[in-house]
N, CA, C and O atoms as a GROMACS GRO file, in nm:
protein
  332
    1MET      N    1   8.031   9.877   7.082
    1MET     CA    2   8.016   9.899   7.233
    1MET      C    3   8.150   9.882   7.296
    1MET      O    4   8.227   9.792   7.263
    2TYR      N    5   8.178   9.982   7.400
    2TYR     CA    6   8.306   9.979   7.460
    2TYR      C    7   8.274   9.900   7.613
    2TYR      O    8   8.180   9.927   7.688
    3TYR      N    9   8.378   9.798   7.635
    3TYR     CA   10   8.364   9.765   7.766
    3TYR      C   11   8.492   9.793   7.852
    3TYR      O   12   8.599   9.794   7.791
    4TYR      N   13   8.492   9.811   7.964
    4TYR     CA   14   8.593   9.858   8.052
    4TYR      C   15   8.676   9.734   8.098
    4TYR      O   16   8.618   9.631   8.134
    5ALA      N   17   8.820   9.744   8.096
    5ALA     CA   18   8.889   9.625   8.134
    5ALA      C   19   8.883   9.624   8.286
    5ALA      O   20   8.892   9.511   8.335
    6SER      N   21   8.868   9.725   8.371
    6SER     CA   22   8.869   9.698   8.508
    6SER      C   23   8.758   9.826   8.564
    6SER      O   24   8.725   9.925   8.499
    7HIS      N   25   8.714   9.787   8.707
    7HIS     CA   26   8.631   9.878   8.779
    7HIS      C   27   8.701  10.031   8.794
    7HIS      O   28   8.638  10.136   8.789
    8ASP      N   29   8.845  10.018   8.815
    8ASP     CA   30   8.908  10.144   8.818
    8ASP      C   31   8.891  10.224   8.695
    8ASP      O   32   8.851  10.340   8.704
    9GLN      N   33   8.920  10.168   8.573
    9GLN     CA   34   8.915  10.231   8.468
    9GLN      C   35   8.774  10.318   8.432
    9GLN      O   36   8.766  10.426   8.374
   10PHE      N   37   8.670  10.238   8.482
   10PHE     CA   38   8.549  10.288   8.472
   10PHE      C   39   8.526  10.422   8.576
   10PHE      O   40   8.489  10.535   8.544
   11GLU      N   41   8.556  10.377   8.693
   11GLU     CA   42   8.550  10.506   8.786
   11GLU      C   43   8.636  10.624   8.743
   11GLU      O   44   8.594  10.738   8.765
   12ARG      N   45   8.758  10.606   8.682
   12ARG     CA   46   8.823  10.713   8.658
   12ARG      C   47   8.748  10.809   8.552
   12ARG      O   48   8.735  10.931   8.562
   13ASP      N   49   8.703  10.726   8.453
   13ASP     CA   50   8.608  10.799   8.344
   13ASP      C   51   8.512  10.862   8.408
   13ASP      O   52   8.493  10.981   8.384
   14PHE      N   53   8.435  10.797   8.499
   14PHE     CA   54   8.310  10.846   8.550
   14PHE      C   55   8.346  10.971   8.638
   14PHE      O   56   8.280  11.074   8.629
   15ASN      N   57   8.449  10.959   8.721
   15ASN     CA   58   8.482  11.076   8.807
   15ASN      C   59   8.515  11.203   8.729
   15ASN      O   60   8.485  11.317   8.766
   16LEU      N   61   8.585  11.168   8.607
   16LEU     CA   62   8.600  11.284   8.503
   16LEU      C   63   8.497  11.345   8.463
   16LEU      O   64   8.493  11.468   8.454
   17MET      N   65   8.388  11.257   8.428
   17MET     CA   66   8.269  11.323   8.378
   17MET      C   67   8.197  11.399   8.483
   17MET      O   68   8.131  11.497   8.448
   18VAL      N   69   8.204  11.364   8.612
   18VAL     CA   70   8.130  11.427   8.717
   18VAL      C   71   8.210  11.565   8.755
   18VAL      O   72   8.157  11.668   8.797
   19GLY      N   73   8.340  11.543   8.731
   19GLY     CA   74   8.427  11.658   8.756
   19GLY      C   75   8.404  11.766   8.655
   19GLY      O   76   8.387  11.884   8.688
   20ASN      N   77   8.404  11.721   8.519
   20ASN     CA   78   8.366  11.814   8.417
   20ASN      C   79   8.233  11.885   8.434
   20ASN      O   80   8.221  12.007   8.418
   21ALA      N   81   8.151  11.819   8.461
   21ALA     CA   82   8.010  11.875   8.504
   21ALA      C   83   8.003  11.994   8.593
   21ALA      O   84   7.937  12.096   8.578
   22GLN      N   85   8.098  11.956   8.703
   22GLN     CA   86   8.084  12.063   8.802
   22GLN      C   87   8.197  12.188   8.757
   22GLN      O   88   8.189  12.303   8.800
   23LEU      N   89   8.300  12.141   8.663
   23LEU     CA   90   8.413  12.250   8.634
   23LEU      C   91   8.317  12.337   8.528
   23LEU      O   92   8.317  12.458   8.547
   24TYR      N   93   8.248  12.294   8.434
   24TYR     CA   94   8.203  12.371   8.326
   24TYR      C   95   8.065  12.415   8.339
   24TYR      O   96   8.018  12.470   8.240
   25ASN      N   97   7.990  12.402   8.444
   25ASN     CA   98   7.863  12.438   8.472
   25ASN      C   99   7.847  12.513   8.597
   25ASN      O  100   7.934  12.499   8.683
   26HIS      N  101   7.737  12.598   8.622
   26HIS     CA  102   7.716  12.669   8.726
   26HIS      C  103   7.688  12.580   8.857
   26HIS      O  104   7.604  12.491   8.843
   27PRO      N  105   7.744  12.594   8.971
   27PRO     CA  106   7.715  12.496   9.099
   27PRO      C  107   7.573  12.458   9.112
   27PRO      O  108   7.536  12.347   9.150
   28GLU      N  109   7.498  12.553   9.081
   28GLU     CA  110   7.347  12.538   9.116
   28GLU      C  111   7.265  12.489   8.991
   28GLU      O  112   7.142  12.484   8.996
   29SER      N  113   7.333  12.455   8.881
   29SER     CA  114   7.266  12.410   8.758
   29SER      C  115   7.223  12.261   8.782
   29SER      O  116   7.270  12.180   8.862
   30LEU      N  117   7.118  12.245   8.689
   30LEU     CA  118   7.056  12.112   8.696
   30LEU      C  119   7.172  11.990   8.634
   30LEU      O  120   7.166  11.872   8.668
   31VAL      N  121   7.254  12.036   8.559
   31VAL     CA  122   7.356  11.941   8.516
   31VAL      C  123   7.439  11.904   8.624
   31VAL      O  124   7.467  11.785   8.639
   32VAL      N  125   7.486  11.998   8.708
   32VAL     CA  126   7.567  11.974   8.831
   32VAL      C  127   7.494  11.883   8.926
   32VAL      O  128   7.546  11.784   8.977
   33PHE      N  129   7.356  11.925   8.948
   33PHE     CA  130   7.275  11.849   9.050
   33PHE      C  131   7.250  11.697   8.997
   33PHE      O  132   7.256  11.600   9.072
   34ASP      N  133   7.224  11.690   8.872
   34ASP     CA  134   7.219  11.553   8.811
   34ASP      C  135   7.328  11.469   8.827
   34ASP      O  136   7.318  11.354   8.870
   35ALA      N  137   7.456  11.535   8.788
   35ALA     CA  138   7.579  11.458   8.793
   35ALA      C  139   7.611  11.422   8.942
   35ALA      O  140   7.668  11.315   8.963
   36LEU      N  141   7.579  11.502   9.045
   36LEU     CA  142   7.605  11.461   9.178
   36LEU      C  143   7.508  11.335   9.216
   36LEU      O  144   7.547  11.233   9.273
   37GLU      N  145   7.380  11.359   9.176
   37GLU     CA  146   7.300  11.234   9.211
   37GLU      C  147   7.341  11.105   9.148
   37GLU      O  148   7.336  11.000   9.212
   38ILE      N  149   7.383  11.112   9.020
   38ILE     CA  150   7.424  10.992   8.948
   38ILE      C  151   7.536  10.951   9.022
   38ILE      O  152   7.555  10.831   9.039
   39ASP      N  153   7.625  11.050   9.077
   39ASP     CA  154   7.760  10.992   9.131
   39ASP      C  155   7.715  10.923   9.247
   39ASP      O  156   7.761  10.809   9.260
   40LYS      N  157   7.633  10.966   9.337
   40LYS     CA  158   7.584  10.912   9.453
   40LYS      C  159   7.539  10.756   9.423
   40LYS      O  160   7.586  10.657   9.480
   41CYS      N  161   7.447  10.756   9.329
   41CYS     CA  162   7.399  10.624   9.289
   41CYS      C  163   7.504  10.518   9.238
   41CYS      O  164   7.501  10.401   9.277
   42VAL      N  165   7.597  10.567   9.148
   42VAL     CA  166   7.707  10.496   9.103
   42VAL      C  167   7.798  10.455   9.222
   42VAL      O  168   7.846  10.342   9.217
   43LYS      N  169   7.823  10.518   9.311
   43LYS     CA  170   7.911  10.494   9.420
   43LYS      C  171   7.839  10.393   9.518
   43LYS      O  172   7.905  10.314   9.587
   44THR      N  173   7.709  10.400   9.522
   44THR     CA  174   7.636  10.304   9.614
   44THR      C  175   7.631  10.171   9.532
   44THR      O  176   7.646  10.066   9.595
   45LYS      N  177   7.613  10.168   9.419
   45LYS     CA  178   7.631  10.038   9.342
   45LYS      C  179   7.767   9.974   9.326
   45LYS      O  180   7.775   9.851   9.324
   46MET      N  181   7.875  10.050   9.316
   46MET     CA  182   8.005  10.011   9.304
   46MET      C  183   8.058   9.961   9.443
   46MET      O  184   8.143   9.872   9.447
   47LYS      N  185   8.010  10.016   9.551
   47LYS     CA  186   8.075   9.967   9.683
   47LYS      C  187   8.087   9.820   9.702
   47LYS      O  188   8.192   9.765   9.734
   48PRO      N  189   7.960   9.750   9.677
   48PRO     CA  190   7.978   9.606   9.702
   48PRO      C  191   8.083   9.540   9.606
   48PRO      O  192   8.138   9.435   9.638
   49LEU      N  193   8.108   9.603   9.487
   49LEU     CA  194   8.202   9.543   9.404
   49LEU      C  195   8.346   9.552   9.458
   49LEU      O  196   8.429   9.463   9.439
   50HIS      N  197   8.367   9.668   9.526
   50HIS     CA  198   8.498   9.699   9.600
   50HIS      C  199   8.515   9.604   9.718
   50HIS      O  200   8.625   9.557   9.748
   51LEU      N  201   8.408   9.578   9.781
   51LEU     CA  202   8.397   9.496   9.897
   51LEU      C  203   8.432   9.352   9.852
   51LEU      O  204   8.508   9.284   9.921
   52LYS      N  205   8.377   9.303   9.738
   52LYS     CA  206   8.394   9.180   9.697
   52LYS      C  207   8.532   9.159   9.655
   52LYS      O  208   8.590   9.051   9.670
   53THR      N  209   8.588   9.270   9.598
   53THR     CA  210   8.724   9.251   9.538
   53THR      C  211   8.823   9.249   9.662
   53THR      O  212   8.924   9.179   9.660
   54MET      N  213   8.794   9.316   9.754
   54MET     CA  214   8.877   9.311   9.866
   54MET      C  215   8.878   9.183   9.942
   54MET      O  216   8.980   9.144  10.000
   55GLU      N  217   8.760   9.114   9.941
   55GLU     CA  218   8.729   8.998   9.994
   55GLU      C  219   8.818   8.881   9.917
   55GLU      O  220   8.874   8.789   9.977
   56GLN      N  221   8.820   8.899   9.786
   56GLN     CA  222   8.890   8.810   9.691
   56GLN      C  223   9.035   8.830   9.690
   56GLN      O  224   9.108   8.736   9.659
   57ILE      N  225   9.084   8.943   9.721
   57ILE     CA  226   9.219   8.965   9.757
   57ILE      C  227   9.256   8.912   9.896
   57ILE      O  228   9.366   8.858   9.911
   58ALA      N  229   9.183   8.923   9.984
   58ALA     CA  230   9.211   8.872  10.110
   58ALA      C  231   9.216   8.711  10.100
   58ALA      O  232   9.315   8.651  10.143
   59ALA      N  233   9.121   8.652  10.048
   59ALA     CA  234   9.115   8.509  10.031
   59ALA      C  235   9.246   8.453   9.961
   59ALA      O  236   9.309   8.356  10.000
   60ALA      N  237   9.274   8.526   9.856
   60ALA     CA  238   9.374   8.475   9.767
   60ALA      C  239   9.507   8.491   9.855
   60ALA      O  240   9.594   8.406   9.840
   61TYR      N  241   9.524   8.579   9.934
   61TYR     CA  242   9.643   8.606  10.022
   61TYR      C  243   9.655   8.497  10.112
   61TYR      O  244   9.759   8.432  10.126
   62GLU      N  245   9.532   8.473  10.182
   62GLU     CA  246   9.532   8.354  10.278
   62GLU      C  247   9.573   8.211  10.203
   62GLU      O  248   9.644   8.122  10.248
   63LYS      N  249   9.514   8.217  10.093
   63LYS     CA  250   9.559   8.066  10.028
   63LYS      C  251   9.695   8.073   9.992
   63LYS      O  252   9.764   7.973  10.014
   64ALA      N  253   9.753   8.186   9.934
   64ALA     CA  254   9.893   8.182   9.913
   64ALA      C  255   9.991   8.161  10.038
   64ALA      O  256  10.095   8.096  10.034
   65LYS      N  257   9.942   8.223  10.142
   65LYS     CA  258  10.017   8.203  10.270
   65LYS      C  259  10.025   8.066  10.314
   65LYS      O  260  10.129   8.023  10.364
   66LYS      N  261   9.906   7.984  10.296
   66LYS     CA  262   9.878   7.844  10.340
   66LYS      C  263   9.976   7.751  10.230
   66LYS      O  264  10.053   7.662  10.267
   67ASP      N  265   9.961   7.781  10.127
   67ASP     CA  266  10.039   7.711  10.008
   67ASP      C  267  10.195   7.728  10.037
   67ASP      O  268  10.270   7.631  10.030
   68HIS      N  269  10.236   7.847  10.069
   68HIS     CA  270  10.366   7.869  10.099
   68HIS      C  271  10.408   7.790  10.227
   68HIS      O  272  10.513   7.727  10.223
   69LYS      N  273  10.336   7.790  10.332
   69LYS     CA  274  10.383   7.713  10.449
   69LYS      C  275  10.374   7.544  10.410
   69LYS      O  276  10.454   7.462  10.454
   70ARG      N  277  10.276   7.517  10.331
   70ARG     CA  278  10.281   7.381  10.286
   70ARG      C  279  10.409   7.344  10.206
   70ARG      O  280  10.472   7.240  10.225
   71ARG      N  281  10.436   7.426  10.125
   71ARG     CA  282  10.562   7.404  10.042
   71ARG      C  283  10.697   7.407  10.121
   71ARG      O  284  10.793   7.336  10.092
   72SER      N  285  10.694   7.495  10.221
   72SER     CA  286  10.813   7.508  10.297
   72SER      C  287  10.824   7.393  10.389
   72SER      O  288  10.936   7.354  10.421
   73LYS      N  289  10.711   7.333  10.437
   73LYS     CA  290  10.722   7.218  10.528
   73LYS      C  291  10.753   7.095  10.438
   73LYS      O  292  10.827   7.008  10.484
   74ASN      N  293  10.697   7.083  10.306
   74ASN     CA  294  10.735   6.979  10.247
   74ASN      C  295  10.880   6.961  10.200
   74ASN      O  296  10.928   6.850  10.178
   75ARG      N  297  10.958   7.094  10.183
   75ARG     CA  298  11.102   7.113  10.154
   75ARG      C  299  11.182   7.056  10.278
   75ARG      O  300  11.270   6.970  10.276
   76LYS      N  301  11.132   7.123  10.386
   76LYS     CA  302  11.194   7.072  10.518
   76LYS      C  303  11.200   6.929  10.553
   76LYS      O  304  11.296   6.874  10.606
   77ASP      N  305  11.067   6.865  10.513
   77ASP     CA  306  11.062   6.720  10.543
   77ASP      C  307  11.145   6.655  10.444
   77ASP      O  308  11.219   6.565  10.484
   78LYS      N  309  11.143   6.686  10.322
   78LYS     CA  310  11.247   6.621  10.213
   78LYS      C  311  11.388   6.634  10.266
   78LYS      O  312  11.467   6.540  10.263
   79LYS      N  313  11.415   6.742  10.309
   79LYS     CA  314  11.576   6.750  10.339
   79LYS      C  315  11.593   6.674  10.462
   79LYS      O  316  11.701   6.616  10.473
   80ARG      N  317  11.503   6.664  10.563
   80ARG     CA  318  11.536   6.560  10.672
   80ARG      C  319  11.538   6.404  10.638
   80ARG      O  320  11.606   6.321  10.699
   81ARG      N  321  11.455   6.379  10.535
   81ARG     CA  322  11.448   6.222  10.479
   81ARG      C  323  11.596   6.200  10.423
   81ARG      O  324  11.653   6.092  10.438
   82HIS      N  325  11.655   6.311  10.354
   82HIS     CA  326  11.778   6.284  10.275
   82HIS      C  327  11.890   6.283  10.373
   82HIS      O  328  11.990   6.219  10.341
   83HIS      N  329  11.887   6.344  10.484
   83HIS     CA  330  11.997   6.352  10.586
   83HIS      C  331  12.008   6.234  10.680
   83HIS      O  332  12.095   6.232  10.767
   0.00000   0.00000   0.00000
C-alpha cells in the first residue's frame, strides 16, 4: 500500500488522473462525468484539510513572533543589567 507524504502530493496525482480522464475520453463520456463528480467530492473533502493547515501555519507564525519578541526583550534586559 502506498501513502502520500503530503496533501499536495495526493492532489497533484489526483488532478493528473482527472485531467487524463478529460484528455483521453470524449467530453460527454461517463468516464469524464464520473471523474468530474469524484473531483468535486474530493475537493469538498480536502477543503477542511487546507483550512486546518492554514490555521496551523497562522498559529505557528504567531507563536514564532511572540517567541522572537520574548527573546529580543530578554536580550535587551540582559544588556541593560550588564551596563
